[in-house]
N, C-alpha and C positions, 0 to 999 in steps of 0.2 A: 550700244543700245541693246543688242541681243544678249550680251553677257549680263547687263544690268537687269533685263527682263527675267533671265534665268535665276539670278540671285534673289530678286524680289519675289519671283514665283515660288522659290524654295522657302523663303522666309514666311511668306503669306500662306503657303501650303502647310507649314508646321503650325502657324497660328490657327488656321482652319482645322487642322488635325487635332490640335490641343482642345479647341472648343468642341469639335465633334466627339472626341474621346471622352471628355468630361461629361458632356450631355448624354453621350451614348451609355456611359457607365451608370449615370444617375437614372437613366430611363428604365433600366431593368428592374431595380427594386420598386420604383414608382409604378411602372406598368403592372408588375406582378401583384403589387399591393392593391391597386385600383381594379384590375381585371381578374386576378386569380391565375393560378398556374395553368389550368386547362385552357382558359381563354388565350393566355399568352402562348401556350403550346400551339394552338390553332394558328395564331398569327405567325409563329415561327415556321411551321410547316408550309403554310400558304405562301409565305415569303420565299421559301426555297423553291416551291413549284413555279411561282410566277417569275422569280429571278432567272429561271432557266430560259425565259423568253429573251433575255439579253443576248442570247446567241443569234437572235434575229437581226442583230446589227451586221452579222456575217463578216465582221472584220473590216467593214467599210471605213470606220473612223480612222483606224491605223493606215488604211490605204490612202485616204485623203491626205493625211499628214505627210506620209512618205512621198507621194507623187507630187502633191501641191508644193511642198517644200523644195523638192528637186527642181521643179519648173520655175519656182521663184528665183532660185540660184542662177538658173539659165536665162532668166528674164524672158520666158516664153509665155506671154499673156494669153495667147489663144489656147494653148494646152492647159493652162491654169483654169480657164473658163470651161474647157472640155471636161476636165476632171470633175468639176462641180456639177456640170449638167448631167454627165453619165451617172454619177453617184446619186443625184437627186431623183432620177428616174428609178434607179435600183431601190432606193429607200422607199419610194411610194409603193413599189411592187411588194417589198418586204412587209410593209405595214398592213397591206391587204392580206398577205399570206399569214401574218401573225393572227389576224382576226379569224381566219378560216381554221387554222390549227387550234386556236383557243376555243372555237365553237365545238369542234370535235371532242376536245378534252372535257368541256362542260357537259356535253351529252352523256359521256361515260363517267361522270364524276362519282356517282353513287357506287359504281362497281369497283372503283379504285380505292376510295377512302371511306366508304360508307360503313364498313365493318368496325371501324375504330371510333366513330362519332355517333352521338345521339341525333335524333331527328332535328332538334333545334340547332345543334352544332352544324349539321349538314346544310341547313337552310342559310345560316350565317356565313359559312365558308363559301357557299355559292355566290352570295351577295358580294363578299370580299373579292372573289375571283372576277366578277363582272366589272367592278370598279377599277381594279388594277389592269385588267385587260384593255379597258378604254384608255387608261393612262399610257399603256405600252403602245397603243396604236398611234398616239401623238408623239410620244417620246422617241420612238425609233427614227422617224424622219428628222427630228430636231437635232439628232447627233451630227448631221451635216454641218450645222452652225458651230457646234462645240469643236468639231475637228478643224474648221476654218480658224477659229480663235487660237487653237493650239498651234496651227501652222504659222500664224503670224506672231506666235509667242506672246500672246496677250494673257499671260498667266496671272498677272495682278488683277485684271478685271474679273477673270473667272473665279479666282479664289475669294475676292471680296464679295462677289455675288453669292458664292457658296456659303460664306460666313453669315451673310444676311439671311439667307434661306434657312440655315441650320438653327440659328437662334430664334427667329420668329416662328418657325415651325414647331420647335420644342415647346415654347411658351403657349402656343395655341393648343397643342396636343394636351398639355396638362390641364389647361382651362376647360377643355371640352370633356376630357375623361372624368373629371370630378363629377360632372352631371350625367355623362353617358359613357360609363366604363365598359366599352365593348371594343373588340378588335376591328369591327366594321367602322366605327367612328375614327379610330386611329388611322386606318388605311385611307379613308376619305380625305382626311386632313393632309396626309403625306402626298396623296395624288394631287390635291388642289395646289400645293406649293410647288410640286414638280411641274405643273402645267403653266403656272404664272411666270416662271423664269424663261420659258421658251420665247415669247415675243420680245423680251429684253435682249436676248442673244441675237435674234433676227435683226432687230433695230441696229445694234452695234455693228453687225457685219455689213449691212447695206449702207448705213448712214455714215458711220465712223471710218470703216475700212474701205468703203466704196467697192465692195466685192461685186463682180458680175458673174452671172450664171448663164452661159450661152453655149449652145452646141454648134461647133464648127465641124468641117470635114475631119474625120478621125484618122490620124496617121496609122499606117499599117503597123500592127503589133501592139498598139497602145491598149486597145480593149482587152486583148488576150492577156497582156501583162497585168492589167488591173484585176481581171477576173481570177487569174491564177494566184496572185498575191492575196486577194480577198479570201479566196477559198482556204488557203493555208491559215490565215488569221482566224477564219471561222472555225476551222478544226481545232485550233488552239483554244478558242473560247468554249467550244463544246467540251473539250477535255477539262477545262477549269470547272465547268458546271458539274461534270460527272464527279470530279474530285471533291468539290466543296459542297455541292448541294445534294448529293446522293445520300449522305449519312443521316441527316435529319429525317428524310423520307423513309429510309431503311428502319430507323429507330421507331418512327411513328407506326410503321406497319408491324414491327416485331414486338415492341414494348409498350406503345401507346403514347399519348400526348405529353405525359409527365416526363418521361425519359427524353423525349424530344426537346422539352423545355430546358432540361439540364444541359443538353448538348448545345442549345441555342445560347445559353449563358456563356459557355466556354468559347463558342464560335464568335460571339460578340467581342470577347477579350482578344481572341486571335486576330480578328479583323483589324482592330486598332493597332495591334502589334505589326501586322503586315503593312499597314499604311505608313508607319514610320519609315519604312524602307522605300516603298514605291513612290512616295512623295518626291524623292530626289530623282529617281530614274525616269519618272513620267514626264519630266520637263525637258528631257535630253533628246527625244526622237528628232525634232527638227534640226537640232545642232549636229547630231550624229549623221543624219541624212546629208546635211551640207558638207560635212567632213568627208564622207564616202564619195559624194558627187565630185568634190574637188580633188579626190585622189590622195588623201593623207596616208601616211605609212601605217603599217600594222603596228609598229612600235607606239605610235601616237594613240591608237585605239586601245592597245594593251595598257598603256599608262593611264588612260581614262578609266578603264575597267578596274584597275587597282585603286586608283584615287577615289572613285565613287564607292567601291566596295569597302574601303577602310572607313570612310565616313559613316556608311550605313552600319557597319559592325560596331563602331564606337557607340552609336545610339542604341542599337538592338541589344548589345551585350549588357548595357546598363539595365534595360527593361527585363531582359531574360534572367539575369542573376537576381534582380530585385524581386521578380515574381517568384523565383525559387525560394527566396527568403521569406517574403511576406504574402505570398499568393493565397495560402490557406486562410489567413486572417482577412485578406481582401475579399475572397469569395464569401466569407461569413458576413462581412459588412455589405458587400455588393448585393446579396440576396437576403436582406435583413428580415423579411417576412417569410419564414420557413413554413413549408407545408407540414401538416400533422402526420402525414404518412410517407414522406420521403425527404431526403436531404440533398442539398446542392453540392455537398462536399466532393463528389466525383468530378465536378467541373474543374477542380484544380488539376487532377491527374490527366483529364482529357485535354486541357489546355497545354500542359507540358508535352504530352505526346504529339501535339500538333506543332508547337512553336519551336521546339528544339531541333528536329530534323529540317523543318522548313526554313530555318535561319540560313542554311546553305544556299537555298534558292534565292532568298531575299537579298543577300549580300552580293549576289551575282546577277541580279535581274537587269543590270545595265547590259548584260550579254544578250538578253532578248531584244533590247533596243538596237544593238549592233547587228544582230541577225536580221531584224526587220529592215534596217537601212541597206543591208547587203542583199536582201531578198534570199536569205539562206535559212529559212525557219522550218524546212521540211523535216530534217532529222529530229529537231526538238519536238515537233508536233507528233511524230511517230513514237518517240520515247514517252511523251506524256500521255498519248492515247493508250499505249500499252499499260502504263501505270494506272490510268483511270479504270480500265477494264479489270485489271487484277484487284484494284482497290474495292470495286463494287462487289466482286465475288467474295473476297476475303472478309470485308467488312460485314456483309450479310451473315456469314457463318459465325463470326465472332460476336456479333450483336446478340445472337440468340443466348449466349452464355454470359457475356460480360457487358452487354449494353453499350452505352456511349464510350466507355473506356476501350472496349474491343474495336469499335469503329475507328476511334482516334489512333489506336495502335497500328491498325492496318494502313491507314492513310499516311502516318508518319514513316512507317517502314518502306512503303513504295517510294516516297519522296526521298528518303535517305539513299536508296539504291539508285534511283533514276538520276538524281542531281549529282551526288558525290562521285559516282563512277562514270556513267554514260555521258552526261553533259560536260563534265570536266575534261574527259578524253577528247570530245569533239571540239571544244573551245581551243585546246592545245594543238591538236593535229590539223584542223581544217580552218580555223579562224585565226590561228597563230597568236593566240593570247598567251602571255607568260603565266601559266597557271601555277607553276612551281614558285615563281616569285610572288604571286598573289597570296598563296597559302603561307609562305614565309612571313609575309606582312601580317596576315590574320593570326598566325601562330604567336607572334610577339604580343599582339593585343590580347590574345586569349590568356597568356601567362599572367599578364597584369590584371586581367579580369578575374582570374582565379584568386589572386591575392585580395582583390576587393571583396570577393564573395566570402572569403575566410574572415575578413574584418567585419563583414555584414552579419555573420553568425553571432559575433559578440555584441554588435549593435542591437540585434534582435532580443538580447537578454536584458537590456537596460529598461527598467521600469520608469518611464517619464511621468505620465499622467494616465489615469484610467480611461478606457474606451477609445473612441475615435481620435482624440487628440494625441494619445500615445502612439497610435498607428501612423498618423500623419507625420509626427515629429521623426519617427524612425525612418520613414521614406525620405524625408527631406535631408536628414543627416546622412543617410546612405548615398543619396545623389551627390551631395557635396563632397563626401569622401571619395566616391567613384571618379568624378570629373577632376578632382584635385590630383589624385594619383595618376590618372590618365594624362593630365597636362604635364606632369613631371617625368613620367616614364614611357609614355606610348605615343603621344601626339607629335606630329612633325610640324615644321614651320607653316606649311600651307594650312593645316587644320587649325592651328592656333590663330593664324591670320583671319580665318573665317569667323571665329568667335570674337576676336577683337573688333572686326568690322561690324558685326551685329551689335555689340555693346556700344560702339561709337555712334552708330545710327540712333540707338535708343537715347543716348546722352544728348545728342543734338536736338532730338524732338522734345 
């Protein structure tokens, strides 16, 4: 049951990702065409500011999954109920705290962003801010129920719900923007759809899973364990926000909304690239927690680390080499409506500076899951916090001269140093992961990937048909060549079996 849920969860996650990626890529040219670059730039920077409120989860979601899964293995129903009761109280407090902090930011809004916006833009940005802040106040406590569903490994339900939300939201946004092409209208629709899925999750948890939230006498040490683990996850989330959300704000203040819009395009592509990897690792926390709780060997965890990393790299390498080959053409199509006074071409180089070094972290992000299950994330948090601080300082300086490319270079450099050196040493010496064996496996795939890239250079010279059809055919042909060569030279029996399993399920249906 649990293994099937993981497999179904991964398959549906990729279906959801494919839909989100396609619609996400379509939305940029559509949104910029309907709203204009400046309006889209406001949407991008407001999204970065308000996304920073995700830290108000304070790591409770991961805490619930870890502890709730642990007590499920131990069949300790009282502490299962305790975990949910304690976290529901904490979530309520955090929701109020988010509103208070949001109010302070709103009062000082003009001082922070007013110099880069017109009077009309400031007024609209404030309206957007209020709408999303209300959304956050409801969304933060609803994370309790998402965490419960993840703990029970109800990945299929979550992904199907996400697919439904993504498609209906996109269609609604397009219909509304045709008549009301503003960032405010866009944010109102997104907020509406975020709010309507909350009662659906609540219903499933209480009616289908029969979850109980009840506070019993708390065993000694449980509350302190929850709070310490939550705090470390919270710091990790803060670091993520500093690394990924600081750059658009830095660009907005140093270069203006147009430069921020260019970076937002690159970041949208990067986000979809990142999701290709995190889809797999995100469903493993309950399983890894159960493995750690039952005392599996370090060898078993090391094998899982390499197994998942190989699968992630097989996918990411295809996209990475494909973007290197066809990325400039893709950016040109992706941002079909160009501004008269600036080009989106720098988004290609910004994207490469982000995805190349970050690939190391992505193919090893099952390591974060292992660290969470073992409650050993302090070192990683400290490393990433240092990376975030250095990134903000260096990115701000480079942004003055090279704009978004400078910001992306700073972020890519700190990620390369932090992950390739510090985290790999820690995984090898303290978590006992076979890092040398891992990189040998990745190296073999990299050699084959380089071969595919060279073939792709010739594919890119073939003139099929003019325009978009030519571009699409080249991508399809490269994907076929890539996976055919990988099948023959790089994939092992386990990976081939996964592909055969998916194909067989499609045939049956």
